[in-house]
C-alpha positions in Angstrom: -5.2 -1.1 -16.9 -3.5 0.5 -19.8 0.1 2.0 -19.1 1.5 5.2 -21.5 5.1 6.1 -21.3 5.0 9.5 -21.9 8.2 11.1 -22.7 9.9 8.6 -20.7 11.7 5.9 -23.0 11.9 4.6 -26.4 10.5 1.3 -27.8 14.4 0.8 -28.9 15.5 1.3 -25.4 12.5 -0.8 -23.8 13.8 -3.6 -25.8 17.3 -3.4 -24.7 16.4 -4.8 -21.7 15.3 -8.2 -22.9 18.2 -10.1 -22.1 18.1 -8.9 -18.5 14.5 -9.0 -18.4 14.7 -12.8 -18.9 17.4 -13.6 -16.6 15.8 -11.6 -13.7 12.1 -13.3 -14.4 13.9 -16.7 -14.3 15.2 -15.6 -11.0 12.0 -14.7 -9.5 10.3 -18.0 -11.0 13.2 -20.5 -9.6 13.7 -18.4 -6.6 17.2 -17.7 -7.4 18.4 -14.2 -6.6 19.2 -12.3 -3.6 16.6 -12.5 -0.8 14.9 -15.3 -2.5 13.6 -16.8 0.8 11.2 -13.8 0.9 9.6 -14.3 -2.8 6.4 -16.3 -1.4 3.9 -13.4 -2.6 4.9 -14.0 -6.1 2.9 -17.3 -6.3 0.6 -16.2 -3.1 -2.5 -15.8 -5.7 -2.7 -19.4 -6.1 -0.8 -20.7 -3.0 -2.7 -18.8 0.1 -4.4 -20.9 2.7 -7.9 -21.5 1.3 -9.2 -22.7 4.4 -7.7 -19.6 6.8 -9.4 -17.3 3.9 -12.7 -18.8 4.9 -11.9 -18.4 8.5 -11.0 -15.0 8.1 -14.2 -14.1 6.3 -16.2 -15.6 9.0 -14.5 -14.1 12.2 -14.4 -10.8 10.3 -18.2 -10.9 9.9 -18.4 -11.9 13.6 -16.5 -8.2 14.3 -18.7 -6.5 12.0 -22.0 -8.0 14.1 -20.2 -7.7 17.5 -18.6 -4.5 17.8 -18.4 -0.9 16.8 -14.6 -0.5 16.2 -11.8 -2.5 15.0 -8.1 -1.1 16.1 -5.7 -2.5 13.8 -2.5 -1.9 15.3 0.6 -2.7 13.2 3.2 -0.2 11.4 5.1 -0.4 8.1 4.0 -3.2 5.7 1.5 -4.4 8.5 -0.7 -1.7 8.4 0.0 0.6 5.3 -1.7 -1.7 2.7 -4.8 -2.4 4.6 -4.9 1.6 5.0 -4.4 1.9 1.3 -6.9 -0.6 0.1 -9.5 0.4 3.0 -9.6 4.3 2.2 -9.2 3.5 -1.6 -12.0 1.5 -1.8 -14.4 2.8 0.9 -13.3 6.3 0.9 -12.4 9.0 3.7 -16.1 9.7 4.7 -17.0 5.7 4.9 -20.6 5.0 6.1 -20.0 1.6 7.2 -21.0 0.5 10.8 -17.6 -1.0 11.8 -15.4 2.2 12.4 -11.6 1.0 11.8 -8.8 2.9 13.5 -5.0 2.5 13.0 -2.7 2.0 16.1 0.9 0.9 16.7 2.5 3.0 13.7 3.6 6.0 15.8 5.4 6.9 19.3 3.4 10.1 19.0 2.2 10.5 22.8 -0.8 13.0 21.2 -2.0 10.6 18.9 -1.9 7.2 21.2 -3.5 9.3 24.1 -6.3 10.6 21.7 -7.0 7.2 20.3 -6.9 5.8 23.4 -9.1 8.3 24.9 -11.8 8.1 22.2 -12.0 4.2 22.5 -13.1 4.4 26.6 -16.6 3.1 26.6 -16.5 2.0 23.2 -17.4 -1.7 21.8 -13.8 -2.4 20.1 -11.7 -5.6 19.1 -8.1 -5.4 18.2 -6.4 -7.0 15.2 -2.4 -6.8 16.2 -0.1 -7.8 13.7 3.4 -8.6 14.1 5.7 -11.4 13.0 7.9 -11.2 16.1 5.3 -9.5 18.7 8.5 -7.2 19.8 8.0 -4.5 17.2 8.5 -1.5 19.7 5.5 0.8 18.3 2.9 -1.7 18.0 4.1 -3.7 21.3 3.7 -0.5 23.0 0.0 0.2 21.3 -1.1 -3.3 21.9 -0.2 -3.2 25.6 -2.1 -0.1 26.0 -4.8 -1.5 24.2 -5.0 -4.8 25.9 -5.3 -3.3 29.1 -8.4 -0.7 28.1 -10.1 -3.7 26.6 -9.9 -5.9 29.7 -10.7 -3.1 32.2 -13.6 -2.5 30.0 -14.8 -6.1 29.2 -12.8 -8.4 31.6 -10.3 -11.0 30.6 -12.6 -13.5 29.4 -14.4 -11.4 26.9 -11.4 -9.7 25.9 -10.1 -12.9 24.7 -13.0 -12.9 22.2 -12.2 -9.6 20.9 -8.5 -10.0 20.0 -7.4 -11.2 16.7 -3.5 -11.5 16.0 -1.7 -12.2 12.6 1.9 -13.3 13.5 4.3 -16.0 12.8 2.7 -19.5 12.4 5.3 -21.1 14.9 7.4 -18.9 17.2 7.9 -15.2 18.5 6.4 -13.3 21.6 3.1 -12.8 20.2 2.3 -16.1 18.9 3.7 -17.1 22.7 1.2 -14.5 24.0 -1.9 -16.1 21.8 -1.1 -19.5 22.5 -1.6 -18.7 26.6 -4.3 -16.4 26.1 -6.4 -18.3 23.3 -6.6 -15.3 20.8 -7.8 -16.2 17.2 -4.9 -16.3 15.0 -3.7 -16.3 11.3 -0.5 -16.5 9.6 1.9 -13.7 8.6 4.1 -16.0 6.2 7.6 -16.6 6.7 8.2 -16.4 3.2 6.7 -13.1 2.4 8.3 -9.4 4.1 6.1 -7.0 5.4 5.7 -4.6 2.4 4.6 -7.5 0.4 1.9 -8.9 2.5 -1.0 -6.7 2.0 -2.8 -9.9 0.1 -2.1 -12.2 3.0 -4.2 -11.9 6.4 -1.7 -9.1 7.0 -4.0 -7.1 4.8 -7.2 -9.3 4.3 -8.6 -9.4 7.6 -9.1 -5.9 8.5 -10.3 -5.4 5.1 -12.9 -8.2 5.1 -13.8 -6.7 8.4 -14.6 -3.3 6.2 -16.9 -5.4 4.3 -14.4 -5.3 1.3 -14.8 -8.4 -0.8 -11.3 -10.0 -0.4 -11.7 -12.9 -2.9 -12.0 -10.7 -5.5 -8.8 -9.3 -4.7 -7.2 -12.3 -4.8 -8.8 -13.0 -8.1 -7.2 -9.9 -9.5 -4.2 -10.6 -8.2 -4.3 -14.1 -9.5 -4.9 -12.3 -13.3 -2.2 -10.2 -12.6 0.3 -13.1 -11.9 -0.8 -15.1 -15.0 -0.4 -11.9 -17.1 3.0 -10.7 -16.2 4.9 -14.1 -15.7 6.5 -13.7 -19.3 9.2 -11.7 -20.8 7.2 -10.4 -23.8 8.5 -6.6 -23.7 5.5 -5.5 -25.7 3.0 -6.4 -23.7 4.1 -6.8 -20.4 3.2 -3.6 -18.7 4.8 -4.5 -15.4 8.1 -5.2 -16.6 7.4 -2.1 -19.0 6.9 0.2 -16.4 9.8 -1.6 -14.2 12.3 -0.7 -16.8 11.2 2.7 -17.4 12.0 3.3 -13.7 15.5 1.9 -14.0 16.1 3.9 -17.6 14.9 7.0 -15.7 17.5 6.7 -12.8 20.3 5.9 -15.3 19.7 9.1 -17.2 19.4 11.5 -14.6 15.7 11.2 -12.7 16.6 10.0 -9.4 13.4 11.0 -8.2 9.7 9.2 -9.0 6.9 11.1 -7.5 3.6 8.8 -7.3 0.4 11.0 -8.4 -3.3 10.4 -7.8 -6.5 12.6 -8.5 -8.2 11.2 -5.7 -7.4 12.2 -1.9 -8.7 8.8 -1.1 -5.7 7.2 -2.9 -3.1 9.1 -1.0 -2.6 6.1 0.9 -1.7 3.9 -1.8 1.1 6.3 -2.5 2.4 5.7 1.0 2.3 2.2 0.5 4.1 2.6 -2.8 6.8 4.8 -1.1 7.4 2.2 1.4 7.6 -0.7 -1.2 10.0 1.0 -3.3 12.0 3.0 -1.0 12.7 0.0 1.6 13.4 -2.3 -1.3 15.7 -0.4 -3.4 17.2 2.1 -1.2 20.5 0.3 -0.7 23.9 0.6 -1.7 23.5 4.1 -2.3 21.1 2.9 -5.2 17.6 3.3 -5.8 15.1 6.2 -7.0 13.5 8.4 -4.1 9.9 8.1 -4.0 7.8 10.9 -3.3 4.1 11.3 -3.7 1.5 14.3 -4.6 -2.4 14.5 -4.7 -3.6 16.6 -7.5 -5.4 18.9 -8.3 -4.6 20.0 -4.3 -1.0 20.0 -4.9 -0.7 21.7 -8.2 -1.1 24.5 -6.2 1.5 23.9 -3.8 4.2 21.6 -5.9 2.7 22.3 -9.2 5.0 25.1 -9.7 8.5 23.0 -8.8 7.3 20.1 -10.7 6.5 22.7 -13.7 9.8 24.7 -13.7 12.0 23.7 -11.0 15.0 21.5 -10.8 14.3 18.8 -13.5 15.2 15.6 -11.1 11.8 13.9 -11.1 9.4 11.8 -13.6 5.7 11.1 -12.5 3.9 8.0 -12.3 0.1 8.8 -12.4 -2.5 6.6 -11.3 -5.4 7.7 -13.1 -9.3 6.2 -12.3 -11.1 7.1 -15.0 -15.0 6.2 -13.6 -15.3 6.9 -9.8 -17.3 4.9 -7.4 -19.3 8.0 -6.8 -20.1 11.4 -8.6 -21.7 15.0 -8.0 -23.4 17.3 -10.4 -22.6 21.1 -10.5 -25.4 23.2 -10.3 -26.6 26.3 -11.9 -26.8 29.4 -9.9 -28.8 32.7 -11.3 -26.0 35.3 -10.4 -23.3 33.2 -11.3 -20.8 35.4 -9.6 -18.4 32.6 -9.5 -18.6 32.3 -13.4 -18.8 28.7 -13.0 -22.2 28.1 -15.2 -20.5 27.3 -17.9 -19.8 24.0 -16.2 -23.3 23.3 -14.8 -24.6 20.0 -15.2 -21.4 18.7 -16.0 -20.2 16.2 -13.1 -16.8 16.6 -11.0 -15.3 13.3 -12.6 -15.3 15.3 -16.0 -14.0 18.3 -14.6 -11.5 16.0 -12.6 -10.4 14.2 -15.9 -9.9 17.4 -17.7 -7.2 18.7 -14.9 -5.6 15.4 -15.4 -5.5 16.0 -19.2 -4.5 19.7 -18.7 -1.7 18.9 -16.0 -0.2 16.0 -18.1 -0.1 18.5 -21.4 1.8 21.1 -19.2 4.4 18.8 -17.5 5.4 16.6 -20.5 5.1 19.4 -23.3 6.1 22.6 -21.8 7.7 21.3 -18.5 9.8 18.6 -20.5 8.7 16.3 -17.4 8.3 12.3 -18.3 5.3 10.7 -17.1 4.1 7.3 -16.6 0.4 7.1 -16.9 -1.0 4.1 -15.5 -5.0 4.2 -16.3 -7.8 2.2 -14.6 -11.4 2.2 -15.8 -12.7 1.9 -12.2 -11.0 0.9 -9.1 -12.6 -2.0 -7.4 -11.8 -4.8 -5.0 -10.5 -6.9 -7.9 -8.7 -4.1 -9.9 -7.1 -3.3 -6.5 -5.7 -6.7 -6.2 -4.1 -6.9 -9.5 -2.7 -3.1 -9.1 -1.1 -4.4 -5.6 0.5 -7.5 -7.5 1.5 -5.4 -10.6 3.7 -3.0 -8.4 5.1 -5.9 -6.2 6.0 -7.7 -9.4 7.6 -4.4 -10.7 9.5 -3.7 -7.6 11.3 -7.1 -7.6 12.1 -6.8 -11.1 13.4 -3.0 -11.0 15.3 -3.5 -7.8 17.1 -7.0 -9.5 18.1 -4.7 -12.3 19.8 -2.6 -9.8 21.4 -5.3 -8.4 20.2 -5.5 -5.2 18.3 -7.2 -2.8 14.8 -6.3 -2.8 13.8 -8.1 0.2 15.7 -6.8 3.1 16.3 -3.4 5.1 19.5 -3.4 6.5 19.3 0.5 7.1 16.4 0.3 9.1 18.0 -1.5 11.8 20.4 1.2 12.7 18.2 3.9 13.9 16.8 1.0 16.1 19.8 0.0 17.8 20.7 3.7 18.5 16.8 4.3 19.9 17.2 1.1 22.2 20.6 2.3 23.8 19.4 5.6 24.2 16.0 4.1 25.9 18.6 1.6 28.2 17.1 -1.4 26.7 19.3 -4.5 27.7 22.1 -5.7 25.6 22.2 -2.3 23.5 
């Protein structure tokens, strides 16, 4: 991984953060900061349950062999990370024999009805993810899915097709699993949802999709070793976190996450939750936005180049794609593209990136972080997930806020429950 801080911050300004970074790094390691009860993710790459991981891989293989569809039922951190990894690694048009569908992340009657109709007559399994078992969107969808599954295959067979990721000891979902005998995996009590992608929350559906989850954990372990220090000349994770803080304090309140691959757009969605929910408190925090280039250069591109100068970009640039395609020759050349014949689209995509970076930084004056990866495989993605989680903790603590709670999220729920007539609201 490489990090270019183009037009963002000087080396002198980075070094000015040295004392704060040392203090916060110690807070993370010693678990003494606000919300420290939820710092389990920091050492998870070396502390994860090895026995559970083997069971996850074994059960995932069973799902691959016996079902056509796996429905992952969760919301927020209980689904975004898995979906981001799945699409980034397997693509948007995956030829894999097991189809993975996401449900439980919306109240939309259209979406839920369409998925339910699609599942009729299909051999499907369910992975329901909820620490409490009472998350409204997820619980409604799981109730519907469970009813359909039992109607199609019977209660006994349905028990073999339901896999739950939930609290180790308590909660409505855990109680149901104990009663029905569903296979269960642990959502650790010291890891919040948006930091849980490397736990069973993400690993079970990813293993079911044929992704090497051990490689993901290895990448995260390597990232933990690489970024657990206060060397600001070489610690790319903390250099990035410092840059985010500096941008916010110097008139750039919006961070736009940019990729050049549509199959990486869900990584941006995961990042928006990670940073938005972790930092958006006490009237502080960057606003996380996202764009996929070159597509969005034909819409948002004008604003980024010439609009109100309120944003900076964080670009994730993957140099070598998993697949590529060659531009052919055309005898008539009516589209004028023969000058590109024989070149591959990876070359064109990289030149679009380079040209856009030059336009935005030099002519547009837009500061840009560029995170460059040679390739994106399971190990690199595990590394990238950990990189952003550690950066998020550092960045939030630099703002002197708790990165691990979400008090604002609870307000809409109380209002909604009152309007729905839920007892006690």
